[in-house]
C-alpha positions as CSV (number, residue, x, y, z in Angstrom):
1,M,20.1,0.3,-23.3
2,P,17.2,0.4,-24.9
3,A,16.3,-2.5,-22.4
4,L,16.0,0.1,-19.2
5,P,12.9,2.1,-20.2
6,Q,10.9,-0.8,-21.8
7,F,11.6,-2.0,-18.3
8,K,10.1,1.6,-16.7
9,L,7.1,1.7,-18.8
10,L,6.0,-1.9,-18.3
11,S,6.3,-1.8,-13.7
12,G,4.6,1.7,-14.7
13,L,2.1,0.1,-16.8
14,L,1.7,-3.1,-14.0
15,L,1.2,-0.4,-11.6
16,V,-1.7,1.6,-12.9
17,L,-3.6,-2.1,-13.8
18,S,-2.8,-2.5,-10.5
19,G,-5.8,0.2,-9.4
20,F,-7.9,-1.2,-10.9
21,V,-8.0,-4.9,-9.8
22,Q,-11.3,-4.9,-8.7
23,A,-12.8,-6.8,-5.2
24,S,-15.1,-10.0,-5.4
25,P,-18.8,-9.2,-3.6
26,L,-17.4,-12.6,-1.8
27,A,-15.1,-10.8,-0.4
28,K,-16.8,-7.2,-0.3
29,S,-19.7,-9.3,2.1
30,V,-17.4,-11.0,4.3
31,L,-15.7,-7.8,5.2
32,E,-18.6,-6.5,6.3
33,A,-19.9,-9.5,8.2
34,S,-16.5,-9.1,9.7
35,P,-15.4,-6.8,12.5
36,I,-12.4,-5.0,10.2
37,D,-14.5,-2.3,8.4
38,D,-15.5,-0.6,11.4
39,I,-11.7,-1.0,13.1
40,V,-10.1,0.2,10.4
41,A,-12.6,3.5,10.6
42,Q,-10.2,4.1,13.9
43,Y,-7.1,3.6,12.1
44,P,-6.9,7.3,10.2
45,V,-7.9,9.0,14.2
46,M,-5.5,6.7,16.0
47,I,-2.7,7.7,13.6
48,S,-3.1,11.4,13.5
49,E,-4.0,11.7,17.8
50,G,-0.7,9.6,18.3
51,V,0.8,11.9,16.3
52,R,-1.0,15.5,18.1
53,Q,-0.1,13.5,21.2
54,G,3.2,13.9,20.6
55,L,4.1,17.0,18.6
56,S,1.9,18.4,21.8
57,Q,4.2,16.5,24.8
58,T,7.2,18.6,23.6
59,G,5.8,21.9,23.8
60,Q,8.4,23.3,21.9
61,V,5.6,23.7,18.4
62,D,2.6,25.8,18.4
63,P,-0.8,24.9,18.1
64,M,-1.6,25.8,15.0
65,V,0.5,23.7,13.9
66,V,0.2,21.3,15.5
67,T,-3.5,21.6,14.5
68,T,-3.0,21.4,10.8
69,A,0.3,18.5,11.2
70,T,-2.9,16.2,13.1
71,M,-5.4,16.8,9.8
72,V,-2.1,16.2,7.2
73,V,-1.8,13.2,9.1
74,R,-5.9,12.4,9.3
75,N,-6.2,13.1,5.7
76,A,-3.3,10.6,4.3
77,F,-4.3,7.8,6.2
78,R,-8.3,7.6,4.7
79,A,-10.3,4.6,6.3
80,A,-12.1,4.3,2.4
81,D,-8.8,4.4,1.1
82,L,-7.5,1.6,3.6
83,Q,-10.5,-0.8,3.3
84,A,-10.5,-0.2,-0.5
85,D,-7.3,-1.5,-0.5
86,L,-7.8,-4.4,2.6
87,E,-10.9,-5.6,-0.3
88,R,-8.2,-5.9,-3.1
89,E,-6.4,-8.3,-0.9
90,V,-8.6,-10.5,0.4
91,S,-9.9,-11.2,-2.9
92,S,-6.8,-11.5,-4.9
93,S,-5.4,-13.5,-2.0
94,M,-7.7,-15.8,-0.9
95,S,-9.8,-18.4,-2.8
96,D,-13.3,-18.7,-2.6
97,E,-13.6,-21.2,-0.4
98,Q,-11.6,-20.0,2.5
99,L,-13.8,-16.8,2.1
100,R,-16.6,-18.5,2.3
101,E,-15.5,-20.7,4.9
102,V,-14.6,-17.3,6.8
103,G,-18.0,-16.1,5.8
104,R,-19.5,-18.7,7.5
105,W,-17.7,-18.7,11.1
106,Y,-19.0,-14.4,11.0
107,E,-23.0,-15.8,10.6
108,T,-22.3,-17.4,14.1
109,P,-23.8,-16.4,17.2
110,L,-20.4,-16.4,19.1
111,A,-18.5,-14.9,16.3
112,E,-21.0,-11.8,16.2
113,K,-21.1,-11.7,20.0
114,I,-17.6,-11.5,19.4
115,S,-17.1,-8.9,16.9
116,R,-19.0,-6.2,18.9
117,A,-16.7,-6.8,21.6
118,E,-13.6,-6.4,19.7
119,I,-15.8,-3.1,17.7
120,N,-16.8,-2.2,21.1
121,A,-12.8,-2.7,22.2
122,S,-11.6,-0.3,19.4
123,R,-13.4,2.9,19.6
124,P,-11.1,5.9,21.1
125,E,-13.1,6.4,24.0
126,T,-12.7,3.0,24.8
127,W,-8.5,3.1,24.9
128,Q,-8.4,5.6,28.2
129,T,-10.8,3.2,29.8
130,I,-8.6,0.0,28.9
131,Q,-5.6,2.2,30.4
132,Q,-7.0,3.4,33.4
133,G,-8.2,-0.2,34.3
134,A,-5.1,-2.3,32.7
135,A,-3.8,-3.3,36.2
136,D,-6.9,-4.5,38.0
137,L,-7.9,-6.2,34.9
138,Q,-4.0,-8.3,35.0
139,A,-4.5,-8.6,38.5
140,R,-8.0,-9.9,38.4
141,F,-7.0,-12.8,35.4
142,R,-3.2,-13.5,37.1
143,G,-2.7,-17.0,36.6
144,T,-5.7,-18.4,35.4
145,E,-6.7,-19.7,32.3
146,R,-8.1,-17.0,30.9
147,A,-4.4,-15.6,31.0
148,K,-2.6,-18.5,30.2
149,L,-4.8,-18.7,27.1
150,F,-3.1,-15.1,25.8
151,S,0.1,-16.3,24.2
152,R,-1.8,-19.1,22.2
153,Y,-4.6,-15.9,20.9
154,D,-2.0,-14.0,20.6
155,R,-0.1,-15.9,18.0
156,A,-3.1,-16.7,15.8
157,A,-4.7,-13.5,16.0
158,R,-0.7,-11.8,14.9
159,A,-2.0,-9.4,17.6
160,T,1.3,-8.1,18.8
161,E,2.7,-8.2,15.9
162,S,0.3,-6.0,13.9
163,A,0.3,-3.5,17.3
164,V,4.0,-2.9,17.2
165,D,3.9,-2.4,13.3
166,T,0.8,0.5,14.0
167,T,2.7,2.2,16.7
168,I,5.7,2.5,14.3
169,A,3.7,3.8,11.8
170,V,2.6,6.0,14.3
171,Q,5.8,7.3,15.3
172,L,6.7,7.5,11.7
173,G,4.1,10.1,11.4
174,L,5.4,11.6,14.5
175,A,9.2,11.7,13.2
176,T,7.8,13.5,9.7
177,A,5.4,15.9,11.5
178,V,9.2,17.2,13.8
179,S,11.1,16.6,10.6
180,A,9.5,18.6,8.7
181,F,8.9,21.2,11.4
182,Q,13.1,21.3,12.1
183,G,13.7,21.9,9.0
184,S,17.3,21.6,8.0
185,N,18.1,21.6,12.1
186,G,16.6,18.5,12.8
187,P,18.5,15.2,11.9
188,G,16.0,14.3,8.9
189,F,13.5,12.2,8.4
190,D,16.1,9.4,7.7
191,R,18.1,9.7,10.9
192,L,14.0,9.1,12.8
193,K,13.4,6.5,11.5
194,Q,16.9,4.8,12.0
195,M,16.4,5.2,15.5
196,I,12.5,4.2,15.5
197,E,13.3,1.3,14.2
198,S,16.2,0.3,16.4
199,R,13.6,0.6,19.0
200,R,11.9,-2.0,17.9
201,E,12.1,-4.2,20.8
202,Q,11.8,-1.7,23.3
203,T,8.5,-0.9,21.1
204,R,7.5,-4.5,21.2
205,A,7.9,-5.1,25.2
206,V,5.4,-1.8,26.0
207,V,3.6,-2.9,23.4
208,A,2.9,-6.6,24.4
209,Q,1.3,-5.3,27.4
210,Q,-0.9,-3.2,26.0
211,V,-2.2,-5.7,24.3
212,Y,-2.5,-7.9,26.8
213,S,-4.6,-5.8,28.8
214,A,-6.9,-5.0,25.9
215,Y,-7.3,-9.2,25.8
216,L,-7.8,-9.3,29.0
217,H,-10.8,-5.7,28.4
218,T,-12.3,-7.1,25.0
219,Y,-12.5,-11.0,25.9
220,Q,-13.4,-10.3,29.6
221,D,-17.6,-11.3,28.4
222,L,-16.4,-15.0,26.9
223,T,-16.4,-17.9,28.7
224,V,-13.2,-19.6,28.5
225,D,-14.5,-22.1,26.0
226,E,-15.8,-19.2,23.7
227,L,-12.8,-18.0,23.7
228,K,-11.1,-21.1,22.7
229,T,-13.8,-21.8,20.4
230,Y,-12.8,-17.8,18.9
231,I,-8.4,-19.2,19.2
232,G,-9.8,-22.4,17.1
233,F,-11.0,-20.3,14.4
234,L,-8.4,-18.4,13.6
235,E,-6.1,-21.5,14.0
236,T,-7.8,-23.1,11.3
237,G,-6.2,-22.8,7.0
238,A,-8.6,-19.8,6.6
239,G,-9.0,-18.3,9.4
240,A,-5.0,-18.0,9.4
241,K,-4.9,-17.0,6.2
242,F,-7.8,-14.0,6.0
243,T,-6.1,-12.4,9.6
244,R,-2.6,-12.6,8.1
245,V,-3.7,-10.9,4.5
246,V,-6.3,-8.6,7.0
247,T,-3.1,-7.6,9.1
248,T,-0.5,-7.2,6.0
249,S,-3.3,-5.1,3.8
250,I,-3.6,-3.0,6.7
251,Q,0.2,-2.2,7.5
252,N,1.0,-1.6,4.0
253,S,-1.5,0.5,3.7
254,I,-0.5,2.8,7.4
255,T,3.1,2.5,6.1
256,G,2.8,3.9,2.6
257,P,1.6,7.5,3.6
258,V,3.9,8.0,5.3
259,E,7.1,9.8,4.0
260,T,4.0,12.2,1.8
261,V,2.8,13.7,4.7
262,G,6.7,15.0,6.3
263,S,6.9,16.6,2.6
264,Q,2.9,18.3,2.5
265,L,4.2,19.1,6.2
266,A,7.4,20.2,4.7
267,R,5.3,22.6,2.4
268,F,3.1,24.0,4.6
269,L,5.8,24.9,7.7
270,G,8.5,26.6,4.8
271,S,11.2,24.2,5.5
């Protein structure tokens, strides 16, 4: 069985070398021109805040434990790591011509207007505003062309798909904290993960409404023609590839550290 150790050595070498793949200057400049880096910077706060609220709502976890668990989760999801992974993925997955096409879009006044709106909508303080105003926004735009454009936008931006994956990542982060807190008395992380995944369609139904409300809020100052132009960019070959690479990279970077959080919390809680 001499081939097995060799395979492990080769796999390990490839894994190490993958960390040294450098992002191209073009990929970095495109991401800096886009709103992606600003939005990604909010992810650690979003995930850790979701865990904090979830643990607090149980009413069974000591506030000190909640605070510590929140900090462990936040440290596991570092914005700098997410951005570095994103730069490498965009560099390796897109051609220079595709990147230049995306870069030209983000240099337009309309793209700059949209980027500002998306960055503002991604801030934690805006989340509550969107939630509180959801019913009014949906009533205001019901039956309009803007409302009808949502399905097309959602497919092009992969908005609901990405939001569902992020929500499940938050739930898994909470599951690691809960399983660490409960120790051998609880169902364990694997069982909690299975329960969360089994409710994916229910989660999708809830998240889809939240994404629709966020869409109405974020782009409410755009004209319908401006919104159509934006969706048109997302549907181009380069725009679609950029969106797919970005959302996949972010999701992989989020789900990767989830299980390690549980072991860190277990050590802290002495379970």
